[in-house]
N, C-alpha and C positions, 0 to 999 in steps of 0.2 A: 558484577562490576561494570561500570560504564566506560566505554572507549570512544575516542573521536576517530573519524576516518574520512579519507578523501578518495574519491574514485577518479581514475585517470583514463582519458579517452584519446583515441587517435582519429585523425581526419583522413580517410583513405584517398579521397579525390580532392585536388586543390580548390576547385570551384564548387564542390558539393556541400550539402548541408548535413549529410549523414556522418555520424561518428560511431566508433566501435570501442567498447570498453576493453582496456588492455591491462588494467591493474588496480590495486588498492594499496593505500598507505594507512596504517593504523597507529595511533598514539595513545599511550596511557597518560591521562592528564595528571595523575597523582605522582607517578615516578619518572615520567619523561621517557620511558622505554618505548621503542618503536619497532615495527616490523612492516615489511612490504612484500608484495607478491605480484609478479607480472607474467603475462602470456608471452610466448615467443612471437613477436610481432611479424617476423619474416614469414612464419608459417600461417599466421592468422590472416594476414592481409594479402592473400595470394592474387587478388584481382586489382590491387592498388598500384597506380603509377608512382606513388610516393613511397613504396615499400622500403627502399634503401635509406631514404631520407628519414623516414619514421624510425627505422631501426637505430640509426645514428643518434637522432634527437632523444629517443627513449633511453639509450645507453648513457648519454650525457646527464639526463635527468636522474637516472639511478645512481650515477656517480655522485651527484650533489646530495642525494638522500643518504648515501653511505657516509659521506664526509660529515654531514650534519648530525648523523646518528652515532658518530664515534664518541667514545668516552672522553677523549681529549678535545676540549673546545678551543676554537681559535682565539687569538688575543683581541681581535676586533669584535668580539661577541656583542650582539645587540639584538633587538627584536627581529630585525630582518635576517640575521644570521643564526637564529635558532631554527629548528626544524618547523615548528609551528609558524613562526614568522615568515619563513620562506614559502611554505605551502599557502599561507594566507595571501601572500603577495602574488604568487603565480596563478592562484585560482581567480584573482580579480583582474589580472593583466594579460595572461597568456590567451591569445585567440588564434594560435597558429596550428601546426600539424599535431602538436600535443596540447591537450587541454586538461586542466585539473578542476574538478567541481568543488563547490563550496563545502565546507566541513559539515558533517552530520555526526550523530551519536548513535550508539547501539549498546546492548547489554550482552555480556558473555562471561563465562567462568574465568577465562584468562586471555591474554593477548594473542596467544597462538591459536586458540579456538576461534577468537574473533576474526583474525586474519583469514583463516581457512574458510570459515563460514561465509564471510563477505565475498571472498574470491569465488567460491563455488556458486553462491547465489547470484551475485551481480556480474561476474566476469566469466567464470569458467563454463559451467553448463556441460551437458552431455552432447555428444555428437548426434545429429539428427538421424533418425531412421526413416525408412520408406513408409512407415505406418503413420497416418495422420492422427494426431491426438484428438480425442473427443473433448467437448467442453467440460464434461464431468471430470475427466482426467486433469484438465487444466485447473479446475477449481480445487481438486484435491492437492495438486502440487502447490498452489498458492497458499492454501491453509497450512500445509506442511512447513513452508518457509516461514510463515508468520509465527507458528508455534515453536519454531526453533530458536526464537528470541524470547527469553524467559518473561520479561515484563510485557512484551507485546502479546505473547501467547495468553497471558492472564486476561488481557483486555479484549481478546478477540471473541466475537459473538458470531458463530456460523449460522448460515441460512436465515439471516435476519430479514424481516419484512417491514418496510416503512409505509405508513399510510400518508398519502399525498393527495389532497383534494378528492377524497372518496375513491381513490385508486390505490392499488398496491404496487410498491416498488420492490420487487424481489431482488435479493442481494446474495452474493456468494458469502460475504461476511461484512460485519461492521466492527469498528474499533471504538470501544467505550471506556472512558475513565470517569468513575463516579457517576455523575448525572450529565456528562458532556459527551456527545458523539464526535469523535475525532476524525473518523474516516468511514466512507461507504464504498464498498468494493464489489465490482461485478466483473465476470470474465466473459470474453467473446472469442470465438474460434474463427479465424479468418481462413483456415485451411479446410474449406468445405467445397462440396461440388456445386452448391447453389449459393453464391455470395449474396444474391438479392435478399435471401432470408436473413442473413446476418445483418445486412444494411437496415432491413426493416426493424430488427430487434434493437439495433443501435439508435435508430431514429426515435423509436418509442422510448428508450431509456433517456435519450437527450431531452425529449419533451417533458418527461416526468421530472428530470433534474431541474429543468428550467422552471417548472411549476413549484418545485421544492424551494428554489431560490426566491420565488415571488411570495409564496404563501406559507412556507414552512411545512413541517410534517411531524409525525410521532413514531417512535420506535419502541415496541414492546420489549421490556428487558427486566427480568427478575421480578415478575408480578407487578410491574409498574410501567408507565408510559413516559418516555423521555422526549421532551419537546426538542425539535430541530429547527433552528432559525439561522438564516444565512445573512 
């Protein structure tokens, strides 16, 4: 089943551009059922000067969600006062310490599974260990996430290679629907002892992507070649 979701982010420093994911809101477009899950902002934003203000703003936001998710709807009900209408409004107008991203969709067996999967994948994550992950581990983790979404998993092509102007663009994976390439994905590990090597790989990748934009390319898939044009 398909569900709509919004990711919620906090701005830890008033003048900074960095944001931190703190929660997800999930809505079943067929039934109107909703669920949301948030991190403890006070514990998450330990280095933030805005920690108390964010905690207060986030609690107010959750209160709004709870009221709009209640079975008894208010008498002044309208688009703005439905959960979807409210989230649509704040995703377009809020640019303060709490920000809500535009709506996206995903597939899952039920809304509880969707909420937990989105929270674990986009917001939660595991605590970092002292061991630096290798790029192979990163690639495996990315593929695992993609395959956890049923429809996306079917469309995922691992270890794809795209021909670009007589060069090979090696990929972690590609996402293909019928004869259309929807996404090209590569992983880079920045937690390395020699960052110059990583920068070199990224520069090479960027040049090939630029060439792909200019001249197009071809992706071998199921005994055929899919043309890629940008």
